[in-house]
N, C-alpha and C positions, 0 to 999 in steps of 0.2 A: 514597243517590245524589242529584244536586246538583239543588236547586231550581229553582221553574220561571224563577225570573228570572234563570238564569245558562245559558239555553237561548234563544239567539233563534231565534223557530220564523217571523217576518215573511218572508217570498220566498218562501218553501217552496213545490214544485211541486207539485202535485194535479192526477190525472187522472179524470176520473168519465165512465166509460163505462155507459150507459141509453138505451134505444133509444127511450123515452117523454120530449119536451122539455119539457113541465113536471116533471119528476122535474130534470133538468137544474137548470133556472131555481131550483128551491127550494133544491138545495144550491148554487149560487153565491150563490146573496143570502143564505145561514144563514156560509159559509165566506170571499168574499168581503173583507167587513168585519174579518176577521180578520188580516188582511195577508197571507194565501195567494193565490199563482199560480195560475189555475183555467185548465185546458183541461177539454173535450169531446169525446167519441167515441160513434155514434151504432149503431157496430155492432162487436163484437169484434175483425175484422180494422183496421178504423182504432184500436183500441185499442192494439193492437202498432205499429203504424206509427208512432204518435204517441210511444210508448214507446220506443221503438227513436231515434226523432232527439231525443227532449227529455230523456229520463232522468230521469223525477218522482220526486217523495222517497215518493210515496205513492198506491197505485192504487184507485177507491172501483168497486166491478165491480158491475154489475146482474150475476142469474145467468140470467137468460131475456132473450137478443139473438137477434136474427136473424146466420146463415151460424154463428157458433159459439157457444156459451153461455158461463158465463160462467168456469165449470169449465176449460172446455179452453182459454179465453183465461191462467189465472191458471197453468195447467200448462205455454203454449207460454213464456209470463215465464220460469217456474221452470226451463224448458229451456235458457234464452238465458244465459252463462257473465258475460251484461254487464246482465244484469236482472235477475238468482236472487235476489238481495238484497233487493228492494225489496216492502215489505209492503204486501200486497195484504188489503181489507177489502170482504164481498161487501156489495150491497145485496139483499134477497128481501122477497118478502111471502110467502114460503113458510115452513111451521114441521113441526116432528119432526127425532126424532134423526139419520135415514138425513141429511136434505138435510145438516144440520151438518157430519156427519161428512166427507161426500161435500167439503164444500167444505175443511177442514180440510186432507184428505188430499192436496189439490190441491197446496196452498200455502197459503191463504190464514192469516190471523192474526183476523180478528175479524167481526162479523155486526152488520150495522144494519136492523133492522126497519123494512118499510112498511107502515102510513105513519108517515113520520118525529118522532122526538122529537127538535124543534131543541136541545134542549141535551144530549141525548143524542150527535147527531151530532157538535158541537163538543165533547166531553168526549173521544168516542172518538178523532176525528181526533186534539186536539191531544196524547191519551197514546200512542197510534202513532206520530207525527210525531217526540216527544221520543223513544221507547226506539231509534226509527229513526237519528235525531242522535247519540243514545249511544253506537250501536253504530256508526255508522259512525266515531265520534269511538276510539271503542278497535281499532278495525278499524289506522285511519289510526297512531295512539300504535302500535300491535302492532310494525306496518311499519315504522315510525321505528325502536322498540324494535331490531326484529331488523336494521337498517339497520345501526345502532350497535354493535351486536354485531357484526355481520359484519366493520365497522371495527375495530374494537378486537381481534376473532381476527384480523385482517391485519396491525393494529400489533405485535398479541401474535407473529406468526411472524415477521415482520420482526425484531423486537428480538429472539427466538430465533436468526435468522438469520446477525443481527448479532453475537450474544452466542458464536456456533460462531467465526464467522470470528475475532472477536478470539479465540478459547480455543486452536482450529487455528495460529492468526498466532503466538499466544502459545509455542504447544507447537515449533511450529517454529523462530520465535526462540531457546526455550531452549534447542532442540538444536544450534542452529549456533552459539549463544553458546557453548555447552560443546564445539563441537569446534572454534570460533577461541582458545578458551584453548589448550588442546590441540596444536593450531597453532600457538600464538605460541610455546606453552613447546618444543617440540620445534623448530621452527628455531630457535631462543636456543643451543638445546645444539650443532645438527649446525653452526650458524654458528661455533663453538667450537670442534669436531670439526675443520670446514675449515679452520679456522685454524691448527689441530697440523698437519694434514697439509703443508697453503701452504707454512707454517714450515720443518718438515725437508727436504721438498723443495728448499727457497732452500739450506738451510745442504749438502744431498748434492750440489745444483749446485755449490759452492762450494770442493766439496774434490774434483772431476772437471776434468778437461778439456776442454775443449770437441766434441772428435770421440772421445771414449769410447761405448762401444757403449749405457750405461744411459740416458746423454741422451735420446734417444727416449721412453723408459720415462718418463721423469722428467714429460715433455711430457706423454704419455699422462696420465698422474696428475694435472697441472696441468690437463687441461683437463674431467678428469672432475672434478674438484672444482669450477671455472666452470661447470659443469652441474648439480653440486649446491644450489651459490649459489645460482643464480639462479631452481633449486625456491624454495629457503629464501625466498629477496624474495618470490617468489609468496604463501607460506605467510605470509610477516608481515604481505602485502597483505591476505589475509584475515582473519587476525588483528585486522585495522585499528591493527595497530600503526604508524601516524600515519604523515600527510601529510610526503613526504619535501621537498620545497622549494616549497610553496605561492604561488601567486602569483595575481594579476587577471588570468586571460583571455579570450579573445574565442572562444567555443567556437563561432561559425560557422566562424571562420580554420581552427582547428584540426579540425574534421569534415571540411572542405572537399579541406583539402588529403592526410586520411587517404584520405579517399574516391578523390581522384585517383591514389594511390600504391597504394590496394590494387585499382584496378580494372586496372594495368597488368600484375597477376600474376595476375589469373583468366582464364579460357580464355572467348574471345569470346561461346560459350553463353550466359553470366553478365555481369546487368547489373545495375551497382550505379545507385541514383537517390539525389539529395540536393535538399530542399526547404526551406526556412526563412527570415527575415527578419526584421533587426532584432531578432534576439536579446540579451538581458541579461549583461551579463558573468557570469563565476563566477569563485570564487576555489579553485582547484582544486591539485592537481601535474600538471602537464604532463605528465610521462613516463606517471604512472599513469592520469591522461585518456584518454592516446593509447591504453594498453595495455590501457583497459578499450573502447575503440570495438573495436579488431583484435582483443579476445579473443572478442566478440561475432559481429562479422565472420566471421572464419575458423569460429566454428558456425553460423551460417549457411549456407558453403560448404558446412562436412560435410554438414548437413541436405540441400542442395538434391544433392548426390551429381553424377550424369549427367545426367540433365536440360536437356534442349535449348535451353529456354524459363526458367531461371532467374534469379529476379529479390532485389533487396534493395532493398530501400525507404527511406532514413533522411529521416524527417520531423523537423523541429524548430521547436517554437512556446515563447510563453511564456505561463507558468500563473501566473494572481495567485492572493494568498489566499481567495476568495472564489470559485475552480474547487469543482466540485461532486468532481471527485477529490482535489485536497488535502484538502477538509472529512473526505472518506471515509477516508482513509489516513490522517488525523490522529485519528479516533475508531478502528479497525482497526489500527493499525501505530503509532499513537503518533510520527505525524509529527507537526515544529513546525509552527505556523502559519506562512506569509510567502509571501513569491515565487518560482518555481523554474524553471527551464529544463529542458525537456522534451522527449527527444529518443529517437522512437521507432522502433526497426530490425526491419523486418518482412522477411519470405524466406518465399516458398513453396515451402519443403521439404518434408520428410514428417512434420514436428510431432511433437505428444509424447503420450503418453495418460497420463489423470492422475498415475498411480502415479509416472513417471517429473518430470513434472510439479515434484511435491513434492521431487523430489531435485533437484532440477537445480543447485543451487547448492551439494551437500554436495561436499567435499575428494575428489577423484580418482574421483566420478562418472561411468560414463561410460557410453552404452549398444554401444558398439562394444566393448570388452573394458578391463577393470580396470586403473589404475595407467597412465592416459594425461594425469595431470599436475594441477594445481589448475583453470586455464581459468575456467571462469565460476564456483568459489568465489572468487577473486579479485577478479575484477570486484564479485562479492558483498560484501565486505571492504572493498574500495578506495570503492564507492559510499557504503557506510554510517559510511566514516571521514568523508568529507568531509560527511557531516548531511544526508544524501540519501538514494533509496528505489528499490530498480530491481522491477519486477514482470515477470513472466512467466508469459503466454498463447498454447496453444496446443492444436492437435487432433488427432488421425490424419490422417494425409496432408491438413490441413488448413494447414498451415506452422506458422510460430511469431513470435512479436513479443515485442520486450526495449523495455521503458519505462522511458528514465533520469530520475532526478525528483533535480535538483541545486539547492543554496537562488543564487537569485540575489541577485545586488552591484549598488549602482550608481555602485559605484567604476572611473574612469576605469584603463586598460591603460596596465602604465608601462611603454617598452620599455626592456630593457639593466637591468633593474634585479640590487643588487648583494647578494649573498651571500657565506654563511661562506667560508672559506677553502677550495680545490678543488685536489686534487692534482695534481701535473703531471707526463704519464708522461714526459717528455725530463725531466727532473732525474736524475742520478746518483748514488750513495751517497757519500758524502764523511765520510770517518774526522775524529774530533775527540776526541783525547786528554784531553781537560778536561773533558767534558761529564759529567754526574751526571743521570739518567736515572730518576726510582721508577714504578715499574711497578706497579700497583693491578690488579689481578683475582683472583677469589673461584674463578676455575677454573685451579688449578696446572700441568695439560699447558699451557696457553697461557701463563700466566704465565713457564712453563720454556724454552718455548720464544722468547719475546717477547727475555726474558732474556739466551738464550746471543746469537742472532741480534746485539743491541744491541753486549754483549761484542765477537764475534766482527768487528762495526765498528767498535772502538774505544771504548766508552763506557762510564763505570762505572754499577752500576747498582743498585737496591736494592729490594726487592721487599714489596708490602703483601697480606694477602687480604681486607681489606676495607678501608671507608672510617676506621674510627678506627685502625686502623695506619696508616693513609696520613697522617692528621693530623697522628698522633703523630708520624711518624716526619719531617716537614715541620717542625712546631717545636719538635724535637730537631735538626736536622742545620741549617735556618734555610739561610743564603748557601749553602749547600753543592747545594743539589737544582736545578737548571737547569730540566726541564721534566718533568710528569706527565703519563704514559699515562694515565687512569681509567676505569676500564668501571662501568657505569650501573649495574647491575644486580646488588646483593650485598646479602649476608644483615651484623647488625648494623647495619649505617650505609651506604645508597648512594653512590653517584657525586653523585645531584641535596643528599643534605644534607652531604655533605662539600666539594663545591664550594666552596660558601660560606666556610669554615671557615678551608678553608687559605688562600684571597685575602685573607682579613682579618690571617694569621697575616703571609703574604708576597703583597703588592700586588703586584710584579711578576713574579711566576710563572706561567709560560706552562703552558700547559695544554691537550690535545688529549682530548679527550671519543673515549672507546672502548663500541660496543654489539654486541650481536650481533641486537637491535631497533633498525628503523629509528627513524629521527628524531622525538622525541614532545616535548608539550611541555616538560618537563624538560629535557631535551636543548638546546632551541632555548632554554628560559630563561638555562643555563649559558652560550650563545654570547651569547647579548644582554648577559649582564652581563660580557662578555670573555674568556669560552673560544676559545682560537687558532685551532682546526677540529674535525671529526666525523670520525669514520674506522670506518666499518661493517664489522663483520666480518662475511665472511671478507675479510682483505686481500694484496694480493700487498705481501712485507715490502720488497721494495727501493722503493716510493712511499712505505712508510711510514718507510723512514730520511730516503730524499726529502724527505719533510714533516716531520720534526724538525729537518733541515738547514735548509729555507727557513724556519720558525718562530723557533731560535734565531739567524738572520740577521738578521731585525725587530726591530727598536729599536723597545724596549719604550712 
């Protein structure tokens, strides 16, 4: 127990109830010099009234009083939740065990006998005040401890919830990453297959007259191949295969234009609203940014269906690195800190249940029927590839909100930015009997069809199945090779590794980068280091021939 000096009893409130004024005066004279605040009452009802008003720390209560005796007053105090803990000491001249037992049964803690023994009164009052103070402190400490435990449990619950969110996000990210890898590989292989199909169609066309009955069928094959190529481009976007042409853009201008164009194509019953002002610029591929916006709007249009009051609201704002959303996503989604442009697209469509919401960014997933395309999966890949994040929120019957976060930039938008070589559709194939082209590709059907087409146009050809073979041929044939068609993804040695070696051996060598993937950092690096153009598979071979001719006519 604490020592006396550690418990300050001065100012403690003591209520004395006795119907004899002389007794009240004696007790006041004994206790007031101890620093206690004394209150007195001459009836039981007065004791209860003062106790309710003043909340004393101790009650000295005469047993024999008018209106209510001391035992009845004590029971009334104990029945009051606000007063039940106040200690009561009875004052009595009565003796006997029964009298004592009745007092303790009513809730009393002690007795002081009349006539008063001054020192006994002081000691008993002091002891019970100390016990009361200790008990009160203990209750307060317990309550504080309970509050701290509750706060800790709440914090632990929040941490567990945050951990669950992280685990869920990690599992979803792992699942999507695996799907991205698969989608990228499938898209690359499909692009090679489509290249072979288009190459053979091109060769067959050249062997037929324009009015041949097979020409319409070849056209249909080309159209189907174009549709397949468009799908692979979406798959590559989902697989984060690279920003094709990143540039500094004003998102407000792009969103405003998209909103205006989309409204023209929508029924009068569906309205698109757009709000936002003074947005930061972003570095993005403008075509992919447009694709992202249109895909989300199309999804909203489908969700709204035939509603007569369809609404799609697009709101834009700047989000600084201090924003709570950015900080939360930094914890749960590993979003990099910094400033972001936030674009929220909200509709009042049919919404989604929790299971649908968890799969909304998976390729080919749809609540309508399977095989509807990449859609939102491509959006997910594009946003991630731009260093951003996309959130989907929805509930059945309550519509959906897709929120894009794209890294902001303080750079100024420049008009007519220079880019790498672009293929001109108006150029026609030109035969050149003295040109040798080195074709480098690990896919033998692709290698074969390109070789046949180039020979058909009068070019000499050399072929290599990987970068190492290409390097060896460039060194062996020296000035005889005029141009290289260089695939980037190959075994043994890839195009990115082979390119600088070939350029070192032949600084004036013309090189066209080819790939079934979109333009990535390696390809952009090769272009910055002097590669003459980039052609993404699948491509029309007439365009390839035109590009070769244009580059060969360009001075070194």
